[in-house]
C-alpha positions, 0 to 999 in steps of 0.5 A: 484255173484260166478258161482261156485255150492254147494261145499260138505265137504266130502270124496266123491271126485266124489259126491261132484264134481257132485253136484257142477257141477249140482247145478253151474250157468254154468251148468244150462246156458249150458242146457237152450241153449240145450233146446233153440236148442231142441226147434228150431228143433221142431219148425222147423220140424213138429212134430207128423207126420205121420211115412210114411211122414217122409219117404218120405220126408228125406229117409229110411236112415235118417228116422231112423236115425232122429228116434232113436234121438226122433226128430219127438216128441222132446217135450216127448222125453226121453233125452229132459224130462230128460234135463228138470228135470236137469235144474230143480234141477240145478236151484233149487239147485242155488235158494237154494244156493244163495237165504238164501245170498241175503235175508241176504244182503237185511236183513243187514245194512253194520253197520260193516262198517269202516270210513277209508273205506268210504273215499275210496269211489268214491261217497263221501263227508265230511261237518260240521255243527254247531250243536251237533252230535246227532243233526247232526245224526238225521237230516241226518237221517230224511232227508234220510227217505224222499228221500225214504231211510231205515235208521239205526242209530248206535253208534260205536266208539264214533260217531254214524253211518247213514246206509241208504238202498233203493232198496234192492227188487232188489235181489228178482228179481233173486229169483223170475225169477229163481223160476219161470223158476222151476215153469214154468217147472214144469207145463210145465211137468204136461201137457206134455205127461210124465203122459201118458208115466209114464203110459205106462211105469209102467201100461202096456198101450200101443197104438192101432195100429189097425182098428175097433170100440172103444167100442171094444178096449181092456182096455190095450189101454184106459186111465180112467178118472182120468189120470191127463192131456192129449191132444187128439182129437175127431171126431162126425158125426151129430146126433152122441155122442162120450164119448172118445178121441184118442190120437196120438201116433207113433204107433197108439193111445190111448184112453181116457175115458171122464166123460161125453158124447157130441152130436152133433146136428148140425154142421154150416160152412161158406166160403170165396169167396176163398173156406177157411173156415170163420167159423164153430161151432158145437151145441153140447148136453153134458151128466154127466155120473156121475149126468145124467145132460145134458145141451146144448153148442156151441162151436166155434173157440176161445170159447171152452166149459170148463167142468169138467177141460176139455177144448174142443175146436172146431179144424177142421171139416170132413165128417161124412160118407157122402152117395155116388152114383156113375158110374163106367166105365172101363178103359181097354180091350173092354167093355164100359158098365157103372155098378153102385156102392155105398159107405159110406166116411169112409168104403169101398165097394169091386170091381170086374173088370176084373176077379180081385178083388179091394177094393175102400176105401172111403176117402173124400167128399167136397160139393163145391171145389173153384179153379182157372181155369183161361184161357191160361193154356196147355189143356193136363195133359200130354204134349210131354215129360214130366211125367204125375205128371208135368201138370195140377197142374199148372192150380189147383194151384198145389194143390186139394181143395178149394182156390189153389194158383197159380201164374198166374192170378186168376179165383176162381170158385165153381166147385162142389163136388168131391170124394176121394178114394182109389183103393187097388189091392190083394196085398196090394198096393193102388193108390189115386184118386180124381174125381169131378161131374161136368165138368169144363170149362178149355181153352174153353172146357168143361172137367171132371178131373180125379185126381191121385196120388201114395203117399199122400205126392204128389200132384194130376195130372189129366187126362182130359176126354172131355165132350160130347154133352150130357154133360158126359164121355160116348162118350170118353169112348166109343172111349177108348174101341173101340181103345182097340177092335181090329176088330174095329180098323181094321174097322176104318183102312178099313173105313179111306182106303176108305175115303182117296183115289179114287176109282180108287186107292183102287185096288193099294194102298187101302191094303197097306194103311188100313195096315198102318192105322192098325198098327198106331191105334195099335200102339197108343193103346199100342198093341204088348207091346208098352206103348201106346199113345203118349209115344208109338208113340215116341218110334216108331219113334226113331226106324226110322233114324233121318233124316226122323223121321220129315217128318214121325211124321208128316205123322204117326200123320195125319194118325192116327187123321184121323183114330181115326175119323173112330173109332169114326165112327166104334164105333157109328155104333156098338152102332146104334148111328147116325154117328158123323158129321164133324163138329168144336166142333166135331173136337175140341172133337176128339182132347181133347179126343185124348190127354186123351187117350194118358194120360190114360195110366198113370191113373192106374185104372182099373175104372173111378168112376163118383159121381152121387148122394150124401147125405152129413154127415157133421163131427165136429173134436173137441179137449179136453184138461185136463191141470192143469199145466196151472195155475202153468204155469201162476203163473210162468210167473208172478213170472218171469215177477215180476223178470225181473221188479225187476232186471232191473228197481230197483236199490240198493242203499247203503248209511252211513254217519259217524257223529262225534263231534269235537270243536263248532259243528260236522264232517260228512263223506258221502259215497254212492254206487250202484250195477250198475252206472247210470246218475240216480245214479249220479243225486241222488248223486248230490242232496243228495250232496246237501240237507244233508248238508243244515242247518236245 
């Protein structure tokens, strides 16, 4: 088979060469190779992710390069679709060029063969029989028919040619396989985003990049119910109804109108012991807009609802707007008075704190979290000389949410609800937080986890706030506010000096020790422009000569621990509470509180919000697809299977037997050929060599 294309007889040489190139087999193979490479890129690189994710992954320069190449949506990029169009045209021209020849060859008996040429065949046989030539020809034809051959007798040159063929349908393999490529590509393009892109290019449809109520989105961002193909999602809270789907685009979304509405009556979800979803399903009521007909349905994973050519799949689940009540605790300044705040997941709440206004964007709520709380981990969120983002992730499997993985021994437990939100300042900058409602027992101590991250692509890092005897964070919050209060620090320094020195030493050393203790607390609190915490302590110790740093560090930490104990006493006295008793439990609490105070300088939030009450509202995420090209693709797959089967398992064989009358009988010359010489062909030839010459 020639690999050249259609050769036109025209004076326009450039046009003729272009047609020959496009219709050639080498051009089609090259396009298939490019499509394969592009498909590998589309498989390795996640497609249709939010653009900030790609910026974080590749950086600004390569993000822009890959964006111009369309690598973030390979299968809908203009160059990929153009390649598919050329591949369809090239393959179609190859079929048009070769199919008629193949059909003619299948129908041909090749009866113009000459006797001399048969003697040049590798597989040949001659014999004589004591019968007339016509009788021998008829006998041979009958035996070949019995062997499964189609036979034709031709009188020529004073003899009879018995032409036989078998497996001529092998040529259909090429036709079916190449036609299948065309059919599959046409079906795939029909089910791709090409119809949606077509409406954007020629009918003025543009993605909507803002926010607001779906019903208020203008018509230029909406696609009608006659849209031939789409794939979108809709989120429906329990008791709510939706009659649209959102089609994600690079710069926003398109709103797809549906010919029916879906009301979510009840959402069911079951979990494995690891916290991974085991089963989720939606009980819905569907209402047809045209007829007003309503009917109930259940949509489960791998059991979609198909109505009016639209398949509705159970894709995922989310929060449908749970109602939250929280207690806020200031994380800066000397105030420690708690306040109440409420919110709804998916909305925002204004927060005024310290003379500034913040926006709390409630982004998520989980009614339970299964975490790995195996023992043996460092109890602190920040260790010496390490960043705040490098610690507790080892304990919680370097991820938040349920089913967190860890390389350590697993101790999976449900640690209760959690809330996730963003705090956005007046400049638009935001940090994301995730706080657990209940304390977790880690390393033998109960702590509240307050997660924070600056970027959605990062893992949460956790501040561990120790729980007091009443299982709250109020004692730690009181201690934090006292550390920020200069008068309370001075009172604690005085108490420390009085407790550390004997009465007879007070006059000479009391003032000096009090001043040192106050200075120690001020450094730890971050007074004077220091960072505070153990980072501030480290910066202070670096100013001391290296030979004396170790000794100074021991004295400093001993003084800090004693001064913080007295600060706790002073804070309780101001709040009208009883003095703290010296016990192992309180000593352990102060140790954890000191670590949390040091780490809190990295928390970066004016308040800590503790979840108190919630009213969960579940939501179902449904995927809606209209894919008319699906049946076309199925037809293409059938053709492809039939074509491959025909090419590999049907072997074409041709046979000619030239019969001439001789003195006293007839002479026969047999020759046999095939496209692929196999052991089966050799055995068949040997079998016919025996059967054909046998006397009747």
